[in-house]
C-alpha positions, 0 to 999 in steps of 0.5 A: 768887255763882257761880263763872265756869266758865273752860275754859282752852287750852294757850296759857293755860297757856304765857301765864304764861312768855310776856314778850308775854302775862305781865303779861295772864295772871298775873292771870287766874292769880291769880283762879283761885288766890284761888277767884273762877274755876274753870277747866275742864281737858280731856283734850285740854288735858292731852295738848297738855301732855304735851310742855311743859316741867315748869314749864308742865305745873305750873301746872295740877298744883298748881291746888287741885282746888277750883278745877279741873273735869276734862272728857273728850272724847265721841263728841258732842264729836268730831262737833260738832268735825267740824260746824265743819270741815263748815260751813267755820268753820276748815280741817281742820287746826284739828281740835283747836281745834275740839275744845276748841270743842265741849268748852266747848259741851257743858260749858255752860262760861261762856266759853273763855279763849285767846291763839289769834286765828287760830282762837279768839279771832277774831271772825269764828270765833266767828260761825261756830262759834256759827252751828253751834252754833244750826243743831245745838242747842247753846248760843252761846258766848264766847271771850276773852283772859284779859285780857278776863276779868280786867278788869285796870287798870293 
């Protein structure tokens, strides 16, 4: 069976260390460490983590390379991110979030995992991103929380 390819954003890395999200995020990281999920790490994520505490940065650094797929920004991704803003899915201040979405789209990731409910894990925004993707010939994407991806039972 093919492993799930999951693009992660910054708040999923920090979520393990946040009392509000840790119990819902840790099972996701356990699934990654156990080889069930391959995480897609972008240069955008790595740049955002540069100012994070060492223990947060180390979470990604300590993952087995077999469980990590690295991707970088491209002119195509930047252009697609700009289209999300031009099409009023989100405002200009959300350019980094749009770049995450564009990278997910172009990498054909199975899903983007985030705790960002304002700009990413938001039904209206997801519909907006997908309408732009369809309009410009890209695939639709799905965005969920780590909790939804691992389907943890209490």
